[in-house]
C-alpha positions as CSV (number, residue, x, y, z in Angstrom):
1,L,0.2,-0.1,-0.3
2,L,2.6,2.5,1.2
3,P,4.7,2.5,-2.4
4,Q,1.5,3.0,-4.1
5,L,0.3,6.0,-1.7
6,S,4.1,7.2,-2.6
7,L,3.8,7.6,-6.0
8,L,0.3,9.1,-6.1
9,E,1.8,11.6,-4.0
10,E,4.7,12.2,-5.8
11,A,2.2,12.6,-9.0
12,G,0.6,15.4,-7.2
13,F,-2.6,13.9,-5.9
14,G,-4.7,15.2,-2.8
15,G,-6.8,12.0,-1.9
16,V,-7.3,8.3,-1.7
17,L,-10.3,6.3,-1.3
18,L,-9.0,2.7,-0.3
19,Y,-10.9,-0.3,-1.2
20,V,-10.8,-3.9,-1.4
21,D,-11.8,-5.0,-4.7
22,P,-14.5,-8.0,-4.0
23,C,-12.5,-10.1,-6.6
24,D,-9.3,-9.8,-4.1
25,L,-11.4,-10.8,-0.5
26,P,-10.8,-14.3,0.6
27,K,-13.6,-16.6,-1.2
28,T,-14.4,-17.9,2.7
29,T,-15.5,-14.5,3.7
30,D,-18.1,-12.0,2.7
31,L,-16.6,-8.5,3.8
32,A,-17.7,-6.4,0.5
33,D,-19.9,-4.2,2.4
34,K,-17.1,-3.7,5.6
35,A,-15.0,-0.5,5.6
36,F,-11.9,-1.3,7.4
37,M,-9.1,-0.3,9.3
38,V,-5.2,0.3,7.7
39,S,-2.5,2.1,9.2
40,L,-0.1,4.4,7.2
41,N,2.7,4.8,10.1
42,S,5.8,2.9,8.7
43,G,6.9,1.5,12.2
44,G,7.2,2.7,15.9
45,D,5.9,6.1,17.6
46,P,5.7,8.1,14.9
47,S,6.7,11.2,17.1
48,T,10.0,9.5,18.3
49,P,11.8,8.5,14.8
50,G,14.7,6.5,15.0
51,Y,14.6,6.6,19.0
52,A,13.2,5.2,22.0
53,S,9.4,6.7,23.1
54,I,10.6,6.8,26.5
55,D,9.8,9.6,29.4
56,G,11.7,12.5,28.3
57,S,12.0,11.9,25.2
58,Y,11.6,14.9,22.3
59,R,8.1,14.1,20.7
60,Q,8.0,15.8,17.2
61,N,4.5,17.3,15.7
62,R,3.2,14.6,13.2
63,Q,-0.2,15.7,13.1
64,N,-0.6,13.7,9.5
65,L,1.7,10.6,8.3
66,T,1.2,11.6,4.5
67,T,0.3,14.9,2.7
68,L,-2.6,12.8,1.0
69,L,-5.8,12.3,2.4
70,V,-6.5,9.0,3.1
71,Q,-10.2,7.2,3.5
72,P,-10.7,3.4,3.4
73,I,-14.1,2.4,2.4
74,S,-16.1,-0.5,1.5
75,A,-16.3,-2.0,-1.9
76,V,-20.3,-1.4,-1.9
77,L,-19.6,2.2,-1.4
78,A,-16.8,2.3,-3.9
79,R,-19.3,0.6,-6.5
80,K,-22.3,3.5,-5.3
81,L,-19.8,6.2,-6.0
82,I,-18.6,5.2,-9.6
83,S,-22.3,4.3,-10.2
84,L,-21.8,0.7,-11.3
85,P,-24.5,-2.3,-11.5
86,E,-25.0,-5.0,-8.8
87,D,-24.0,-8.3,-10.7
88,S,-20.2,-7.6,-11.2
89,V,-20.0,-10.7,-9.1
90,Q,-21.0,-14.2,-10.4
91,K,-21.2,-17.7,-9.3
92,D,-18.1,-18.6,-11.5
93,R,-16.2,-15.6,-12.6
94,C,-15.5,-11.9,-10.8
95,T,-15.3,-8.6,-12.7
96,P,-12.8,-6.2,-10.6
97,L,-14.4,-2.4,-10.1
98,Q,-13.3,0.1,-12.8
99,L,-15.0,3.5,-13.7
100,P,-16.4,3.4,-17.2
101,P,-14.1,5.1,-19.6
102,T,-16.4,8.3,-19.7
103,G,-17.1,8.7,-16.4
104,K,-16.2,11.1,-14.1
105,K,-17.4,11.8,-10.4
106,I,-16.7,14.8,-8.0
107,I,-15.7,13.6,-4.6
108,R,-15.6,15.7,-1.5
109,L,-13.3,14.3,0.9
110,N,-13.0,16.1,4.1
111,I,-10.7,14.2,6.8
112,Q,-10.8,15.3,10.6
113,S,-8.1,13.3,12.3
114,V,-7.2,14.2,15.9
115,T,-4.0,13.1,17.4
116,T,-3.6,11.2,20.9
117,Y,-1.0,9.4,22.7
118,K,-1.8,6.2,24.8
119,T,0.4,3.9,26.6
120,I,1.4,0.6,24.5
121,S,2.4,-2.5,26.8
122,N,4.4,-5.4,25.7
123,V,4.8,-8.8,27.5
124,I,8.2,-10.4,27.6
125,G,9.5,-13.4,29.5
126,Y,12.7,-15.3,28.3
127,L,14.2,-19.0,29.3
128,K,18.1,-17.9,29.8
129,G,20.4,-20.3,28.2
130,A,22.8,-23.0,29.5
131,V,25.6,-22.3,27.0
132,F,25.1,-19.1,25.4
133,P,23.2,-17.0,27.6
134,D,24.0,-14.0,25.8
135,R,22.5,-15.2,22.4
136,Y,18.9,-14.6,22.1
137,V,16.3,-16.4,19.4
138,I,13.6,-14.2,19.5
139,L,9.7,-15.9,19.5
140,G,7.2,-13.1,19.0
141,S,3.4,-12.8,19.0
142,H,1.3,-9.6,19.5
143,H,-1.9,-8.9,21.4
144,S,-5.0,-7.2,21.1
145,S,-4.7,-3.8,20.7
146,L,-8.4,-3.1,19.1
147,N,-11.7,-3.8,20.5
148,T,-13.4,-4.3,17.1
149,Y,-10.8,-5.1,14.6
150,G,-8.3,-8.0,13.7
151,G,-9.8,-10.4,16.6
152,Q,-9.0,-13.4,14.6
153,G,-5.3,-12.8,14.2
154,W,-4.1,-12.1,17.6
155,A,-6.3,-14.9,18.9
156,S,-4.1,-17.7,17.0
157,S,-1.1,-15.8,17.6
158,T,-1.8,-15.7,21.6
159,A,-2.8,-19.5,21.3
160,V,0.2,-21.1,19.6
161,I,2.9,-18.8,21.9
162,T,1.3,-20.1,24.9
163,A,1.1,-23.4,24.0
164,L,4.8,-23.3,23.1
165,I,5.9,-21.5,26.4
166,Q,3.7,-24.2,28.3
167,A,5.8,-27.1,26.7
168,L,9.2,-25.5,27.3
169,T,8.2,-24.8,31.1
170,L,7.7,-28.4,31.4
171,K,11.0,-29.2,30.1
172,A,12.6,-26.7,32.1
173,K,10.9,-28.3,35.3
174,R,12.6,-31.4,34.3
175,G,16.0,-29.5,34.4
176,W,16.1,-29.0,30.8
177,R,18.0,-25.7,29.2
178,P,18.1,-24.2,25.5
179,D,22.2,-23.7,24.7
180,R,20.9,-20.0,23.4
181,T,18.6,-17.6,25.5
182,V,14.6,-18.1,24.3
183,V,12.9,-14.6,24.6
184,F,9.1,-14.6,24.1
185,C,7.6,-11.4,23.4
186,S,3.4,-10.5,22.9
187,W,3.5,-6.9,21.4
188,G,1.5,-4.3,21.9
189,G,0.4,-1.4,19.0
190,T,0.9,-4.2,16.2
191,A,-2.1,-2.6,13.9
192,F,-0.7,1.1,14.8
193,G,2.3,0.6,13.2
194,N,4.3,-2.1,15.0
195,I,5.0,0.2,18.0
196,G,5.4,-2.3,20.9
197,S,8.2,-3.9,19.0
198,Y,9.8,-0.6,17.7
199,E,10.0,0.8,20.7
200,W,11.6,-1.8,22.8
201,A,14.2,-2.5,20.3
202,E,15.0,1.0,19.7
203,D,15.6,1.2,23.6
204,L,17.6,-2.1,23.6
205,R,19.6,-1.3,20.1
206,R,22.5,-1.7,21.3
207,V,22.1,-5.2,23.1
208,L,19.9,-6.6,20.5
209,Q,22.5,-5.5,17.8
210,R,25.0,-7.8,19.8
211,N,22.7,-10.3,21.0
212,V,20.1,-11.9,18.5
213,V,20.6,-14.5,16.4
214,A,16.8,-14.8,14.9
215,Y,13.5,-13.8,15.0
216,V,10.8,-16.2,14.6
217,S,7.2,-14.6,13.9
218,L,3.9,-15.6,14.9
219,H,2.0,-12.8,13.5
220,N,-1.7,-14.0,12.4
221,P,-0.5,-17.7,12.3
222,V,-4.0,-19.2,11.0
223,R,-5.5,-16.6,9.0
224,G,-7.1,-19.7,6.3
225,N,-7.3,-23.4,6.3
226,S,-6.2,-23.8,2.9
227,T,-2.4,-23.3,2.3
228,L,0.2,-23.4,4.5
229,H,2.7,-20.6,3.7
230,P,6.3,-20.4,5.1
231,V,8.3,-17.8,4.8
232,A,11.8,-17.3,5.7
233,S,15.1,-14.8,5.2
234,P,17.7,-16.4,2.7
235,S,20.0,-17.6,5.2
236,L,17.1,-19.7,7.1
237,Q,15.2,-20.9,4.1
238,Q,16.6,-24.7,4.2
239,L,16.1,-24.8,7.4
240,A,12.4,-24.1,7.2
241,A,11.8,-26.4,4.2
242,E,13.1,-29.1,6.6
243,S,11.4,-28.7,9.3
244,Q,8.0,-28.1,7.2
245,S,9.0,-31.6,5.7
246,F,9.1,-33.5,8.9
247,N,6.1,-31.8,10.6
248,C,3.4,-31.4,8.4
249,V,0.1,-32.7,10.1
250,E,-2.0,-32.1,7.4
251,K,0.0,-34.0,4.8
252,T,-2.3,-32.7,1.8
253,R,-1.7,-29.4,2.5
254,C,1.9,-29.3,2.4
255,P,3.1,-30.3,-1.1
256,G,4.1,-27.7,-3.1
257,S,4.2,-24.7,-0.2
258,N,7.9,-23.4,-0.8
259,V,9.8,-21.0,1.5
260,S,10.0,-17.7,-0.2
261,S,11.5,-14.6,0.9
262,V,8.9,-11.9,0.9
263,Q,8.1,-9.0,3.1
264,I,6.1,-10.5,6.2
265,Q,3.8,-8.5,8.0
266,G,3.9,-7.8,11.5
267,D,6.6,-7.2,14.5
268,S,9.5,-8.8,12.5
269,D,9.9,-5.6,11.0
270,Y,12.4,-3.8,13.1
271,F,14.4,-6.8,13.6
272,I,14.5,-7.5,9.5
273,N,15.4,-4.1,8.4
274,H,17.1,-2.3,11.6
275,L,19.1,-5.0,12.7
276,G,19.2,-7.4,10.0
277,V,18.3,-10.2,11.8
278,P,17.5,-13.5,9.9
279,A,13.4,-14.6,10.4
280,T,11.1,-17.0,9.6
281,Q,7.5,-17.5,9.9
282,F,5.1,-20.5,9.0
283,S,1.4,-19.3,8.5
284,Y,-2.1,-21.0,7.2
285,E,-3.8,-18.8,4.2
286,D,-6.8,-18.8,2.6
287,I,-6.2,-18.8,-0.6
288,K,-2.3,-19.0,-2.3
289,T,-0.6,-15.8,-1.5
290,S,0.6,-15.2,-5.2
291,E,-3.0,-15.1,-6.2
292,N,-4.1,-12.9,-3.3
293,S,-4.0,-8.7,-3.4
294,S,-0.9,-8.1,-1.1
295,F,-2.9,-4.9,-0.1
296,L,-5.3,-7.2,1.6
297,S,-3.0,-8.3,4.1
298,E,-2.6,-5.0,5.5
299,A,-6.5,-3.9,5.9
300,L,-8.0,-4.9,9.5
301,F,-11.8,-5.7,8.6
302,P,-14.3,-5.6,12.0
303,V,-14.3,-8.7,13.5
304,H,-17.0,-11.0,11.5
305,A,-18.9,-14.2,11.9
306,T,-15.4,-16.4,11.2
307,K,-14.6,-17.8,14.6
308,T,-11.4,-19.8,15.2
309,E,-13.6,-23.1,15.8
310,E,-14.9,-22.6,12.1
311,L,-11.5,-22.1,10.4
312,D,-10.0,-24.9,12.6
313,P,-12.5,-27.0,14.3
314,S,-10.4,-29.8,15.3
315,F,-7.4,-27.1,16.1
316,S,-5.0,-29.7,13.7
317,L,-3.9,-26.0,12.0
318,H,-2.5,-24.6,15.3
319,E,-1.0,-27.9,16.3
320,T,1.1,-28.0,12.8
321,I,1.9,-24.2,12.9
322,A,3.3,-25.0,16.8
323,K,5.1,-28.0,15.7
324,L,6.9,-26.1,12.7
325,T,7.6,-22.8,14.8
326,G,8.7,-24.9,18.1
327,Q,11.1,-27.3,15.8
328,V,12.7,-23.9,14.2
329,T,13.3,-22.2,17.3
330,L,14.5,-25.0,19.5
331,K,17.0,-26.0,16.1
332,I,18.4,-22.2,16.0
333,A,18.5,-21.9,20.1
334,N,20.3,-25.8,20.7
335,E,22.5,-26.5,17.5
336,P,26.1,-25.5,18.2
337,V,26.6,-24.2,15.0
338,L,23.6,-22.2,13.9
339,P,21.9,-23.5,11.1
340,F,22.3,-20.7,8.6
341,N,23.4,-21.3,4.9
342,A,25.8,-18.5,3.5
343,L,25.1,-20.4,-0.3
344,D,21.4,-19.5,-0.2
345,I,22.1,-16.1,0.3
346,A,24.3,-15.9,-2.4
347,L,21.7,-17.7,-4.8
348,E,19.0,-15.2,-3.7
349,V,20.8,-12.7,-4.8
350,Q,21.8,-14.2,-8.3
351,N,17.7,-14.9,-8.4
352,S,17.1,-11.5,-8.2
353,L,19.2,-10.0,-10.7
354,K,17.9,-12.6,-13.6
355,G,15.8,-10.9,-16.3
356,D,16.2,-7.7,-14.6
357,E,15.6,-4.6,-17.0
358,V,18.3,-3.0,-15.3
359,G,20.6,-5.5,-14.7
360,V,24.4,-4.3,-15.5
361,P,27.6,-5.9,-15.7
362,Q,28.8,-4.9,-12.4
363,L,26.1,-6.2,-10.5
364,L,26.3,-9.5,-12.3
365,A,30.5,-10.0,-11.7
366,V,29.9,-8.7,-8.2
367,A,27.1,-11.2,-7.4
368,S,29.0,-14.3,-8.9
369,R,31.9,-13.3,-7.1
370,L,29.9,-13.4,-3.7
371,R,28.5,-17.0,-5.0
372,D,31.9,-17.8,-5.1
373,T,33.3,-16.8,-1.7
374,A,29.9,-18.2,-0.3
375,E,30.5,-22.0,-1.6
376,L,33.8,-21.5,-0.3
377,F,32.4,-20.5,3.0
378,Q,30.0,-23.2,3.3
379,S,32.5,-25.9,2.3
380,D,35.9,-25.0,4.1
381,E,34.1,-23.8,7.5
382,M,30.7,-25.0,7.6
383,R,31.0,-28.5,6.8
384,P,34.0,-29.0,9.0
385,A,32.4,-27.4,11.9
386,N,29.5,-29.9,11.8
387,D,31.7,-32.8,12.6
388,P,31.8,-32.7,16.4
389,K,35.5,-33.9,16.3
390,E,36.6,-30.0,14.6
391,R,33.9,-28.2,17.5
392,A,36.8,-26.7,19.5
393,P,34.8,-23.5,21.5
394,V,36.7,-21.0,20.1
395,R,36.0,-22.0,16.3
396,V,32.3,-22.6,16.8
397,R,32.2,-19.3,18.2
398,M,33.8,-17.4,15.7
399,L,31.9,-19.3,13.0
400,N,28.7,-18.4,14.7
401,D,29.6,-14.5,14.7
402,V,30.0,-14.8,11.0
403,L,27.0,-16.7,10.3
404,Q,24.7,-14.1,12.7
405,N,25.7,-11.3,10.6
406,L,25.0,-12.6,7.1
407,E,22.0,-10.6,6.2
408,K,23.1,-7.2,7.9
409,S,25.0,-6.3,4.8
410,F,22.0,-6.3,2.5
411,R,20.4,-3.5,4.6
412,V,20.1,-0.2,2.2
413,H,20.5,3.1,3.9
414,R,17.0,4.4,2.9
415,A,14.1,2.4,1.0
416,P,11.0,3.7,-0.4
417,P,8.1,3.8,1.5
418,G,6.3,0.7,2.2
419,L,9.3,-1.4,1.1
420,Y,12.1,-3.0,3.0
421,R,15.2,-1.8,3.8
422,N,16.7,-5.5,4.0
423,I,16.8,-5.8,0.1
424,L,16.9,-9.7,0.4
425,Y,13.1,-9.4,1.0
426,R,10.5,-9.1,-2.4
427,L,7.1,-7.4,-2.0
428,D,5.2,-10.3,-2.9
429,E,5.5,-13.9,-4.7
430,R,4.7,-12.1,-8.0
431,T,8.2,-10.7,-8.7
432,S,11.5,-12.4,-8.2
433,Q,13.2,-8.9,-8.7
434,F,14.8,-6.4,-6.0
435,S,12.0,-4.6,-4.7
436,V,13.9,-1.5,-4.6
437,L,15.2,-1.3,-8.2
438,L,11.8,-2.3,-9.4
439,E,10.2,0.6,-7.3
440,A,13.0,2.8,-8.7
441,L,11.9,2.1,-12.4
442,E,8.3,2.9,-11.6
443,H,9.9,6.5,-10.0
444,C,11.8,6.9,-13.2
445,K,8.6,6.5,-15.6
446,L,6.8,9.2,-13.4
447,H,9.7,11.4,-13.9
448,Q,11.4,10.8,-17.2
449,S,14.6,10.7,-15.3
450,N,17.2,7.6,-14.5
451,E,18.6,9.3,-11.3
452,T,16.6,7.3,-8.9
453,I,17.6,4.2,-11.0
454,Q,21.3,4.9,-10.8
455,A,20.9,5.9,-7.0
456,A,19.3,2.3,-6.4
457,L,21.8,0.5,-8.4
458,S,24.3,1.7,-6.5
459,E,22.7,0.9,-2.9
460,V,22.3,-2.7,-4.2
461,L,25.9,-3.2,-5.8
462,N,27.4,-1.8,-2.5
463,S,25.1,-4.3,-0.4
464,I,26.5,-7.1,-2.4
465,N,30.0,-6.0,-2.2
466,S,29.8,-5.4,1.1
467,A,28.5,-9.0,1.4
468,Q,31.1,-10.3,-0.7
469,V,34.3,-8.7,1.3
470,Y,32.4,-10.0,5.0
471,F,32.3,-13.3,3.6
472,K,35.9,-13.2,2.4
473,A,36.7,-11.5,5.6
474,G,35.6,-14.3,7.6
475,L,37.2,-16.8,5.6
476,D,40.5,-15.0,6.0
477,V,40.1,-15.0,9.8
478,F,39.9,-19.1,9.6
479,E,42.7,-19.2,7.5
480,T,44.9,-17.3,10.0
481,T,43.6,-19.2,12.8
482,L,44.7,-22.6,11.5
483,A,47.8,-21.3,10.4
484,G,48.3,-20.5,13.7
485,K,47.6,-23.6,15.6
486,K,49.7,-25.5,12.5
């Protein structure tokens, strides 16, 4: 949503009426006559951008988040405004809403927003690690911030994280501890722009930059009952795929659900984009994400008749999500060597440059060097480290420090509104190229200038080169260490 709004703002539009087309709505729900809520906040307390919203913080005056006048409306109202007949939705096909070619409507839009401040609360607990207590695996869910919107999502999220806490607590009472610390987080203010997670992380930024190794998301884990949709950053894709193949309870719903790196909704945002932390999430959808509207996931409808019991009457989908999430969390928390894959990052970069309209030799060349270095790192360092005989404590710690920071190089300095700063994540399933380059192309078309695309190319080039240098430095450190031992 934010990328489209930013383009409209640049083009000189003054107002926007948002609606979800009936053709994009899940087939299991009837929401065409419902208005909805959507947040235009890109993250955190907008009055304290980049720093924690604590007592004594300076609050900037932000009456509006955009110069556009923005109002969500129902699809039924949109149809009335453009004078369309009522029969555009039929049993076997759907016709998207469109203004007739000769049609023209004048609509007066008057929005009177009132800014208020309210306290947002998080609930944080942890299970301290026995071997690496200063390394954190964060398991994040969220609780309700609204009385009438989005009830389904937070209920499923809370149910799964509660079940996981209960299971791990029973193990802990018998004397078990994970190797790394597991931090359980229930965030507040998610619907208003991930405020709880942003402000907590901004307050603890220096600690988290050094200590967090992964973020496992439970944002709206059961939002449908037809398709399992696993998402993971490139370094965690292999682990997510392995966990999925071992743990699917609903076997018929698992085949064909590939792990991808698309932008994840919810509180993982700060950890991915500002801390460069590898992240993963499992969820059930109504329909395949590739067939869905990317805007729909940002819309919060009033709580409707579809209850958790109707989506998942036996709670088998919740059980599947809990098992998948639990296995991934424990693997990251307990494996002596972090189960991250450097080569998958390099392959993701090369795939993002295939068929690219703006592909240039420099980009392809540095991506090739990154893959060569990642292959060396994977074979020379990762494979020997997985042999228990080779696990010298100092060597393992050095290797984990390298693995923990694999994805930090891919955070660009500034990304267009609505796009991730971490360029390894695509905007949706329909695109395979770097989102920042595709967005830059749209701006070039709008302004008839290639300045934007040149700046984006430079950002991507420097990110890939920085990652290649980082991998190479990691190899050099290990070579020096081994030479010293000999």
